[in-house]
VOGU-3710 file (C-alpha; in Angstrom, 3 decimals, decimal comma):
1> mkllflfviw> -37,321/93,745/-46,064  -39,416/90,917/-44,705  -41,507/93,359/-42,665  -41,921/95,706/-45,627  -43,018/92,845/-47,847  -45,629/91,758/-45,331  -47,240/95,203/-45,103  -47,015/96,363/-48,702  -50,518/94,981/-49,263  -51,974/97,657/-47,003
11> sctfssisqa> -51,201/100,517/-49,361  -54,732/100,205/-50,780  -56,463/99,706/-47,442  -57,049/103,319/-46,542  -57,264/104,906/-49,982  -60,502/106,784/-50,520  -63,018/105,324/-52,907  -62,929/107,682/-55,878  -64,888/105,630/-58,371  -66,759/102,372/-58,195
21> eqleieqaid> -65,174/99,453/-60,021  -66,766/96,249/-61,214  -65,641/93,347/-59,064  -63,296/91,076/-60,978  -62,636/87,412/-60,282  -59,003/88,110/-59,395  -60,073/90,613/-56,732  -62,762/88,419/-55,224  -60,534/85,364/-54,808  -57,545/87,370/-53,540
31> srgmtyasls> -57,128/86,036/-49,999  -54,601/88,631/-48,802  -55,584/90,577/-45,707  -56,066/90,322/-41,963  -57,644/86,996/-41,056  -57,713/87,202/-37,249  -57,284/89,807/-34,512  -57,438/89,773/-30,715  -57,132/92,521/-28,091  -54,852/92,050/-25,071
41> pngkyiasvi> -56,532/91,967/-21,626  -55,178/95,442/-20,774  -56,259/96,863/-24,130  -52,744/98,028/-25,044  -52,039/95,616/-27,920  -53,777/93,904/-30,809  -52,306/90,601/-31,979  -53,316/89,746/-35,534  -52,727/87,244/-38,312  -52,088/88,691/-41,768
51> fngtnyglvl> -51,830/86,766/-45,047  -49,710/88,499/-47,680  -50,496/86,149/-50,561  -47,763/83,614/-49,881  -47,329/83,477/-46,111  -49,026/84,170/-42,789  -47,517/86,562/-40,272  -48,227/87,229/-36,599  -48,334/91,003/-36,248  -48,552/93,072/-33,078
61> ydtetltprl> -50,169/96,533/-33,020  -49,750/99,117/-30,290  -53,248/100,534/-29,713  -51,925/104,036/-28,977  -50,352/104,466/-32,419  -51,551/101,360/-34,319  -47,923/100,828/-35,301  -47,442/97,243/-36,562  -44,584/94,960/-35,631  -43,963/91,498/-37,082
71> ltsggrgrvg> -43,425/88,869/-34,374  -43,142/85,761/-36,538  -44,121/84,387/-39,924  -44,758/80,962/-41,379  -42,077/78,412/-42,183  -41,619/74,673/-42,455  -42,471/72,540/-39,441  -42,195/68,878/-38,634  -44,401/66,558/-36,595  -42,905/63,086/-36,471
81> fytytkapre> -42,074/62,182/-40,072  -44,558/64,712/-41,454  -43,415/68,098/-42,787  -45,975/70,878/-43,059  -46,350/74,648/-43,374  -46,117/75,959/-39,827  -47,884/79,319/-39,976  -49,865/81,311/-37,368  -53,633/80,917/-37,762  -55,394/81,753/-34,455
91> itwvdndlia> -54,435/83,639/-31,309  -55,282/83,472/-27,601  -53,848/85,994/-25,148  -52,468/84,186/-22,106  -51,639/87,435/-20,324  -50,637/90,934/-21,374  -47,117/89,758/-22,219  -47,727/86,267/-23,628  -49,681/84,927/-26,617  -50,716/81,353/-27,450
101> vnyglvaeti> -50,677/80,662/-31,190  -52,232/77,845/-33,215  -49,890/76,949/-36,088  -51,966/74,269/-37,802  -50,621/71,069/-36,223  -48,986/72,505/-33,105  -49,686/75,278/-30,597  -46,989/77,310/-28,875  -46,564/80,468/-26,839  -44,695/83,537/-28,005
111> dlqgkkgrel> -43,821/86,721/-26,127  -44,123/90,298/-27,357  -40,549/90,252/-28,646  -41,275/87,233/-30,844  -39,454/84,714/-28,659  -40,873/81,211/-28,651  -42,016/79,849/-25,302  -43,733/76,573/-24,404  -45,161/73,914/-26,685  -48,779/73,447/-25,609
121> geevighaep> -50,244/70,637/-27,709  -51,955/70,508/-31,090  -54,533/73,299/-30,812  -55,560/75,830/-28,172  -59,310/75,871/-27,527  -59,336/78,918/-25,275  -58,968/80,164/-21,718  -59,718/77,644/-18,994  -60,867/80,460/-16,714  -62,596/83,150/-18,836
131> svptspnllv> -63,406/85,230/-15,764  -59,664/85,506/-15,048  -58,265/86,715/-18,407  -54,665/86,731/-17,114  -54,707/83,154/-15,830  -51,988/81,003/-17,452  -54,316/78,008/-17,726  -55,541/77,081/-21,185  -57,690/74,297/-22,615  -55,733/72,541/-25,352
141> ytdvedgdva> -56,309/69,661/-27,736  -53,487/67,182/-27,256  -54,960/65,065/-30,061  -57,485/66,815/-32,300  -58,489/63,682/-34,227  -59,270/61,673/-31,084  -60,667/64,692/-29,236  -58,232/64,449/-26,300  -58,147/67,660/-24,230  -55,854/68,806/-21,410
151> lvnartgikt> -55,577/71,702/-18,999  -52,203/73,311/-19,753  -50,264/75,942/-17,865  -48,944/78,106/-20,687  -45,990/79,368/-18,646  -44,735/76,054/-17,289  -46,053/73,705/-19,983  -47,468/71,355/-17,325  -50,426/69,381/-18,714  -53,296/67,779/-16,832
161> kfstprgkil> -55,128/65,394/-19,139  -58,836/64,721/-18,737  -60,252/61,229/-18,774  -63,739/60,541/-20,123  -66,020/57,523/-20,510  -65,578/55,484/-23,678  -67,010/57,061/-26,802  -66,551/59,821/-29,329  -66,977/63,218/-27,674  -69,553/65,482/-29,298
171> rrafdrhgql> -69,597/68,215/-26,657  -67,731/69,196/-23,498  -68,675/71,413/-20,565  -66,222/72,882/-18,071  -66,596/74,652/-14,752  -65,161/78,108/-14,038  -61,836/76,572/-12,991  -61,404/74,884/-16,361  -62,156/71,371/-15,102  -63,991/69,020/-17,474
181> ravtlvnsaf> -67,220/68,130/-15,698  -69,746/67,064/-18,371  -69,661/65,478/-21,831  -71,931/64,282/-24,609  -70,715/61,036/-26,225  -71,759/58,857/-29,146  -71,157/55,101/-29,221  -72,003/52,791/-32,126  -72,833/49,090/-32,035  -70,205/46,846/-33,597
191> wkdesiisnw> -72,367/44,639/-35,817  -75,156/47,004/-36,801  -75,882/50,649/-37,556  -77,168/51,637/-34,154  -75,634/54,585/-32,291  -76,439/55,917/-28,851  -75,980/59,454/-27,551  -75,242/59,697/-23,822  -74,694/62,594/-21,410  -72,305/62,241/-18,455
201> ykksanadwe> -71,453/64,349/-15,408  -68,902/64,559/-12,570  -69,901/66,088/-9,227  -66,339/67,349/-8,783  -63,072/67,278/-10,683  -62,004/64,104/-8,839  -65,386/62,335/-8,785  -66,422/59,397/-10,959  -68,413/59,903/-14,146  -72,158/59,197/-13,936
211> klaefkitde> -74,556/58,798/-16,825  -77,450/61,266/-16,831  -79,346/60,490/-20,027  -79,322/58,363/-23,154  -80,851/58,932/-26,592  -80,981/57,425/-30,049  -78,837/59,382/-32,476  -81,960/60,441/-34,391  -83,702/61,718/-31,219  -83,727/65,295/-30,027
221> ywspvyvpde> -81,261/65,446/-27,152  -79,817/68,064/-24,843  -76,105/68,791/-24,469  -74,188/70,410/-21,576  -72,466/73,752/-22,224  -71,355/74,865/-18,743  -71,122/73,536/-15,165  -72,064/76,257/-12,642  -70,988/76,376/-9,016  -74,440/75,291/-7,799
231> anqlivtsri> -74,537/71,612/-6,858  -76,520/69,262/-9,098  -76,964/71,880/-11,804  -75,955/72,038/-15,451  -76,535/74,627/-18,138  -77,497/72,916/-21,375  -78,661/73,650/-24,903  -81,784/71,907/-26,137  -84,814/72,114/-28,406  -86,665/69,201/-26,820
241> drdtyalfny> -90,399/70,050/-26,815  -89,736/73,304/-28,692  -88,812/74,436/-32,186  -85,497/76,252/-31,640  -82,357/75,752/-29,550  -82,388/77,561/-26,211  -80,344/77,593/-22,983  -81,813/75,794/-19,969  -80,951/74,839/-16,442  -80,830/71,081/-15,965
251> diaqhaltem> -81,543/69,550/-12,562  -79,281/66,524/-12,120  -81,249/65,105/-9,196  -84,517/65,277/-11,143  -82,915/64,389/-14,503  -84,987/67,152/-16,078  -84,761/70,482/-17,853  -86,012/73,278/-15,620  -86,038/77,039/-16,277  -85,134/78,497/-19,665
261> laghptqdil> -82,284/80,995/-19,393  -82,430/82,367/-22,939  -84,534/81,450/-25,930  -86,264/82,823/-29,011  -89,445/81,400/-30,573  -88,146/81,435/-34,165  -84,339/81,680/-33,874  -81,690/79,423/-32,363  -79,348/80,682/-29,672  -76,049/80,340/-31,540
271> sfsgleqsal> -73,571/81,532/-28,934  -73,389/83,184/-25,528  -70,975/84,604/-22,978  -70,850/85,438/-19,289  -72,004/82,169/-17,700  -68,780/81,954/-15,700  -69,796/85,276/-14,116  -73,034/83,744/-12,799  -75,153/85,686/-15,290  -75,539/85,779/-19,041
281> ervvtggmvp> -73,678/88,707/-20,551  -74,648/88,255/-24,200  -76,428/85,902/-26,600  -76,376/85,730/-30,394  -79,485/84,525/-32,203  -79,473/82,924/-35,643  -82,166/84,432/-37,823  -81,718/85,493/-41,431  -79,393/88,140/-39,977  -77,775/87,204/-36,612
291> qqiwfdanwa> -78,694/89,464/-33,701  -76,516/90,248/-30,678  -78,359/90,883/-27,424  -76,440/92,272/-24,453  -77,738/91,899/-20,905  -74,850/94,016/-19,581  -75,861/97,706/-19,677  -72,349/98,993/-20,387  -71,828/96,652/-23,316  -75,334/97,313/-24,618
301> avqqavdkal> -74,546/101,037/-24,767  -71,289/100,427/-26,628  -73,029/98,097/-29,076  -75,688/100,720/-29,762  -73,063/103,385/-30,471  -71,035/101,107/-32,744  -74,110/99,925/-34,665  -75,066/103,552/-35,240  -71,572/104,334/-36,548  -71,378/101,182/-38,679
311> pnhinklsgd> -74,985/100,574/-39,761  -76,191/97,514/-41,645  -73,241/95,509/-40,338  -72,751/92,688/-37,854  -70,402/94,302/-35,343  -68,699/91,878/-32,965  -67,153/93,516/-29,887  -64,413/92,499/-27,470  -62,320/94,290/-24,861  -63,377/96,722/-22,136
321> pkgnvlihsr> -66,661/98,660/-22,474  -65,016/101,460/-20,457  -61,749/101,400/-22,388  -60,542/100,055/-25,724  -62,934/97,903/-27,745  -61,895/95,818/-30,758  -64,599/95,631/-33,425  -64,851/93,078/-36,202  -67,424/94,517/-38,597  -68,827/92,654/-41,593
331> sdtdpgswyl> -71,877/92,589/-43,810  -73,320/91,336/-47,071  -71,297/93,971/-48,948  -68,209/94,000/-46,711  -65,920/90,958/-46,285  -64,897/92,386/-42,934  -62,927/95,196/-41,338  -61,323/95,741/-37,947  -61,754/98,932/-35,928  -60,452/100,137/-32,584
341> fdtlngtlkl> -62,993/102,112/-30,552  -61,754/104,241/-27,654  -64,877/104,574/-25,509  -63,308/107,304/-23,352  -62,874/109,829/-26,160  -65,336/108,380/-28,664  -62,892/107,806/-31,543  -63,277/104,964/-33,989  -60,170/103,945/-35,949  -60,196/101,657/-38,965
351> fahrkpsvsn> -56,926/99,736/-39,091  -57,389/96,678/-41,322  -59,544/94,997/-43,960  -60,106/91,292/-44,410  -59,827/91,672/-48,204  -58,324/95,032/-49,169  -58,333/93,891/-52,809  -62,084/94,540/-53,045  -62,149/97,898/-51,241  -62,938/99,893/-54,399
361> atmrpmkiys> -65,262/97,363/-56,002  -69,011/97,720/-56,249  -70,927/95,272/-54,055  -74,570/94,362/-54,252  -76,761/93,995/-51,135  -78,197/90,619/-50,208  -81,906/91,211/-49,717  -84,074/89,097/-47,437  -87,536/88,047/-48,465  -89,923/85,102/-48,237
371> ykaldgkeip> -92,502/83,429/-50,439  -95,161/80,744/-50,246  -94,467/77,119/-51,125  -97,070/75,050/-52,937  -98,492/73,829/-49,601  -98,509/77,339/-48,121  -95,340/76,961/-46,057  -93,357/80,185/-45,750  -89,911/79,803/-47,342  -87,133/82,281/-46,417
381> afltlandna> -84,676/83,332/-49,106  -81,887/85,687/-50,078  -81,943/87,698/-53,293  -79,027/89,682/-54,709  -79,825/91,866/-57,715  -77,229/92,766/-60,310  -78,609/96,296/-60,566  -81,504/98,441/-59,417  -83,319/98,492/-62,736  -86,903/97,289/-62,707
391> kpmpmvvlih> -86,824/95,215/-65,866  -86,432/91,399/-65,655  -82,833/90,208/-65,525  -81,001/86,921/-66,028  -80,940/84,909/-62,812  -78,825/82,208/-61,230  -80,685/79,964/-58,790  -77,914/79,073/-56,328  -78,697/76,039/-54,164  -76,802/75,314/-50,947
401> ggptardywt> -75,399/71,915/-50,028  -76,200/69,729/-47,055  -79,127/69,727/-47,406  -79,116/70,088/-43,590  -77,290/73,401/-43,915  -78,198/76,962/-44,880  -76,970/80,153/-46,518  -76,051/83,208/-44,460  -76,342/86,973/-44,733  -72,684/87,641/-45,341
411> wdeevqilaa> -70,230/88,694/-48,002  -70,316/85,763/-50,410  -67,581/85,543/-53,018  -69,653/83,565/-55,516  -72,758/85,715/-55,119  -70,813/88,949/-55,621  -68,956/87,643/-58,687  -72,220/86,576/-60,314  -73,921/89,887/-59,494  -70,935/91,852/-60,800
421> hgyavfqpqf> -71,277/90,052/-64,125  -74,949/90,884/-64,554  -76,812/88,074/-62,809  -79,446/88,214/-60,117  -78,736/85,502/-57,526  -81,595/83,676/-55,786  -80,792/81,534/-52,729  -83,886/79,690/-51,444  -83,736/78,216/-47,948  -85,987/75,283/-48,817
431> rgstgfgrrf> -87,541/73,007/-46,205  -84,922/70,715/-44,711  -82,505/73,635/-44,311  -81,186/74,113/-40,792  -81,470/77,213/-38,653  -85,194/77,843/-39,171  -86,583/75,560/-36,502  -86,977/71,835/-35,940  -90,336/71,577/-37,730  -88,977/73,299/-40,838
441> eeagfgqwgr> -85,949/71,010/-40,851  -87,990/67,837/-40,378  -90,365/68,869/-43,167  -87,515/68,021/-45,534  -87,021/64,455/-44,310  -87,576/62,014/-47,172  -88,195/64,898/-49,587  -85,192/64,806/-51,909  -86,550/65,736/-55,332  -90,038/66,241/-53,974
451> amqdditagv> -91,232/69,009/-51,631  -87,674/70,332/-51,234  -87,409/70,754/-54,997  -90,920/72,182/-55,199  -89,868/74,910/-52,742  -87,104/75,943/-55,150  -89,499/75,931/-58,098  -92,059/78,031/-56,208  -89,428/80,676/-55,491  -88,319/80,885/-59,114
461> ndliaqgvad> -91,925/81,231/-60,272  -92,517/83,923/-57,653  -89,588/85,993/-58,944  -90,787/85,572/-62,530  -94,247/86,759/-61,493  -92,720/89,786/-59,752  -90,838/90,725/-62,913  -87,443/90,204/-61,267  -86,313/87,187/-63,299  -86,402/86,903/-67,067
471> paricivgas> -88,107/83,522/-67,655  -85,975/82,986/-70,773  -82,665/83,448/-68,905  -82,550/81,318/-65,742  -79,833/78,827/-64,794  -79,839/76,545/-61,744  -76,468/76,041/-60,021  -75,449/74,114/-56,923  -72,767/72,120/-55,134  -73,068/68,792/-53,294
481> yggyaalwgl> -76,795/68,457/-52,495  -77,177/71,675/-54,469  -75,604/69,903/-57,450  -78,205/67,164/-57,121  -80,993/69,765/-56,936  -79,630/71,514/-60,034  -79,667/68,284/-62,034  -83,077/67,264/-60,732  -84,491/70,710/-61,477  -83,508/70,185/-65,126
491> vktpdlyqcg> -85,428/66,901/-65,096  -88,500/67,850/-63,056  -89,063/71,332/-64,489  -87,294/71,229/-67,881  -89,023/74,363/-69,188  -88,002/76,508/-66,209  -84,227/76,540/-66,762  -82,079/77,294/-69,770  -79,014/75,604/-68,251  -77,748/73,838/-65,136
501> vsfagvsdie> -74,464/73,458/-63,255  -73,670/70,630/-60,844  -70,501/70,927/-58,777  -69,708/67,768/-56,779  -73,367/66,808/-57,057  -75,067/63,512/-56,249  -76,436/61,995/-59,452  -78,046/58,820/-58,089  -79,528/58,604/-54,573  -79,495/54,800/-54,423
511> ymfhdgsdrv> -75,837/54,734/-55,527  -75,014/57,300/-52,811  -75,611/54,603/-50,171  -72,767/52,411/-51,514  -70,537/54,741/-53,547  -67,434/54,262/-51,387  -67,657/57,751/-49,911  -66,550/58,677/-46,401  -70,253/58,772/-45,423  -70,713/55,135/-46,300
521> gqktarewml> -67,851/54,205/-43,967  -69,383/55,948/-40,940  -72,096/54,266/-38,892  -73,529/57,544/-37,629  -73,641/58,990/-41,155  -75,486/55,914/-42,409  -78,054/56,300/-39,627  -78,574/59,966/-40,488  -79,098/59,046/-44,129  -81,595/56,355/-43,182
531> nrigdvntek> -83,502/58,810/-40,995  -83,414/61,839/-43,267  -83,341/60,396/-46,788  -84,802/56,905/-46,549  -84,001/53,185/-46,548  -82,049/52,037/-49,572  -83,103/48,430/-48,940  -86,827/49,104/-49,176  -87,113/52,382/-51,107  -84,878/51,885/-54,150
541> akfdevsplk> -87,798/52,467/-56,508  -88,669/55,688/-54,663  -85,072/56,871/-54,985  -84,962/55,976/-58,688  -88,018/58,164/-59,268  -86,023/61,255/-58,280  -82,468/60,377/-59,327  -81,132/62,486/-62,239  -79,002/59,622/-63,535  -82,101/57,505/-64,111
551> hadkihapvl> -83,797/60,325/-66,060  -80,971/61,859/-68,079  -83,068/61,487/-71,221  -85,565/64,073/-69,900  -82,971/66,848/-69,594  -83,192/69,371/-72,431  -80,952/72,178/-71,200  -77,139/72,228/-71,451  -75,328/70,901/-68,368  -71,950/71,796/-66,868
561> lihgeldqrv> -70,522/69,079/-64,595  -67,655/70,059/-62,276  -65,975/67,752/-59,770  -62,859/67,552/-57,636  -60,773/64,551/-58,597  -60,088/63,649/-54,933  -63,639/64,094/-53,608  -64,356/61,580/-50,840  -67,748/62,945/-49,778  -69,365/62,612/-53,241
571> pishaekmkd> -66,933/60,579/-55,354  -66,267/61,762/-58,894  -67,935/58,573/-60,144  -71,281/60,362/-59,634  -70,288/62,963/-62,219  -68,703/60,405/-64,528  -71,890/58,332/-64,574  -73,991/61,432/-65,252  -71,677/62,578/-68,044  -71,856/59,163/-69,731
581> alerhgkkve> -75,658/59,092/-69,467  -76,068/62,596/-70,912  -73,699/61,862/-73,779  -75,441/58,578/-74,465  -78,712/60,457/-74,923  -77,116/63,121/-77,098  -77,425/65,950/-74,554  -75,211/69,040/-74,349  -72,745/68,492/-71,518  -69,557/70,304/-70,565
591> wlvledeghg> -66,990/68,778/-68,211  -64,424/70,158/-65,757  -62,265/68,161/-63,356  -60,471/70,205/-60,685  -57,073/68,709/-59,956  -55,987/68,136/-56,347  -59,428/69,135/-55,019  -61,816/67,269/-52,772  -65,385/68,222/-51,888  -64,909/71,935/-52,497
601> ifytrnefiy> -62,202/74,289/-53,736  -59,068/74,830/-51,668  -56,558/76,197/-54,182  -56,801/79,733/-55,576  -55,756/78,541/-59,026  -58,795/76,259/-59,114  -61,101/79,041/-57,910  -59,947/81,074/-60,912  -60,616/78,157/-63,268  -64,010/77,475/-61,676
611> yntllafldk> -65,342/81,023/-61,905  -64,109/81,589/-65,438  -65,649/78,315/-66,577  -68,921/79,072/-64,793  -69,216/82,595/-66,227  -68,370/81,424/-69,750  -71,096/78,784/-69,477  -73,662/81,281/-68,177  -72,724/83,825/-70,843  -73,247/81,225/-73,526
621> yiaqdksntv> -76,727/80,159/-72,452  -78,479/82,974/-70,591  -76,767/85,952/-72,240  -76,622/88,625/-69,578  -76,793/92,282/-70,566  -73,447/93,827/-69,548  -74,883/97,351/-69,693  -76,905/96,716/-66,540  -73,990/95,927/-64,231  -73,114/99,497/-63,180
631> sepstpqpal> -74,266/100,530/-59,717  -72,857/103,053/-57,292  -71,873/101,670/-53,874  -73,302/103,060/-50,701  -70,772/104,000/-48,008  -72,196/104,297/-44,457  -71,059/107,452/-42,665  -69,959/106,771/-39,074  -71,709/108,881/-36,457  -68,658/108,725/-34,179
641> atqnsdtar> -65,460/110,677/-34,721  -63,613/108,441/-37,178  -59,925/108,334/-38,029  -58,012/106,313/-40,581  -54,610/105,341/-39,242  -51,768/105,924/-41,687  -49,331/103,989/-39,534  -50,556/100,595/-40,763  -49,659/101,300/-44,384
//
């Protein structure tokens, strides 16, 4: 019965879409589905993690029949005096008959019959020798918090711990044998906020560490990513003297970057593979939509075929380009699905969804566009329309946190819920956002409430001018920094918005420097704030000019304040102060405290409360037209021979 219970959720996975349904909150926040999948080295099995609503299970599929078999499911575990939910979360194939599983606080091996093997440490990082996929050697965290890593033989359990120079490790680089040979460290002065980044290298596994370079924490610096066989060579990532992150050779004798191995003028290199094979196999670039570029002809051909079959998706491939290939496919309208592609006979089999609960629901595409800021700077943005009608519609301006962060072209729960309930969703990637080049990021330094806010305003005005947004029905919403921007937008441009929502938002910049948050207790975080926001000791007046708390009297629109009671990043005192100030000035303010939550939402029950509260607030003040929410979904038709496997039901 346990196995039946685990798989009952798949009864809706392969049902045909007969009629589009409006996405409901309950569907969107339903976290049941396949969360992880990995193909065995010989291509005969897929190990996966499935969440059934209450528990995680490790499930094995035979690739011939896609018949599932439960190996293990979550239970109670104990580490020292601490009891926790020990449930499978991530998988690494050790060999064709052995799997390494991360269970949250411990990592262990398990065989294909579900028998527990060796305890490995706290968390498996991956294979120590990627070019030898059946090697028993793994890289494992023995202490995640301290960053301690060991080389572990998964069959014997023998650990070889790595020693490093003193400091907090930011990045590690290994050679093809899995030996730790280079690190990036940060060390902070004891009496003052002054941190140093340093890069270190070992000529061999048994050699002493030598320092190669040193930087201030606010400098651009390079970091090692791989140690090749060539003597005195490193492969590093850097954007020194350029705008985006690229891969370079680094000459240890010359202490200098040499040839660029892979780079893009406007996009960062996010990830790569194949360095252990003496040549790059693939890189992924980070534009508005990530791009995968294969240098291997066989893989490039497979990628082209898959992208043709599953268009308008990001299709991540693994396996054998001349055998079985596991595909994780996702998009702005698809939370993710897993396919098995047999390259020999050209069949593509869908066998699992990330969120089967939304399979029949209408999704709205996330469009990419750009507009001009007041100073002429080009600002990238995402726009999701509630429908395809031409007339102006109510709009939510959704501001990301950070602010050194960004939004992504992906299925976004909040965006889809808002669109399903009649709202256009505008996500501006204002200056200071990451991922659009160093110059764009640095243009946001010292610009809280100023040019960063003006970029948001310019985008809203552009959409009004285009007839997309109804100027009488616009609400600004954000979390963390986005919560600050929402509040400040109500102050700086009071006639632009009919309401505002701040979730875990900063209300006073000067107070943020001594609010008791976890940032305040970290030297490196304080240095970043000094560099990117300003100096609280000399610029208090400048901060007060753009702090919502100091200008609550200028807010005319209704405000919804939401905060997690346990938030350590932006303490709830920010919201409490803002609430008191708004009430003191007789403003309309609504208040929601999320129990047991920190700087975000972890519990499904609180997601339900959040979205219902948000939609009720929006309905009250920008009155969406429910009749405009209907839109037929588009279903891409695979060009390859496609089968749906009934065996996974």
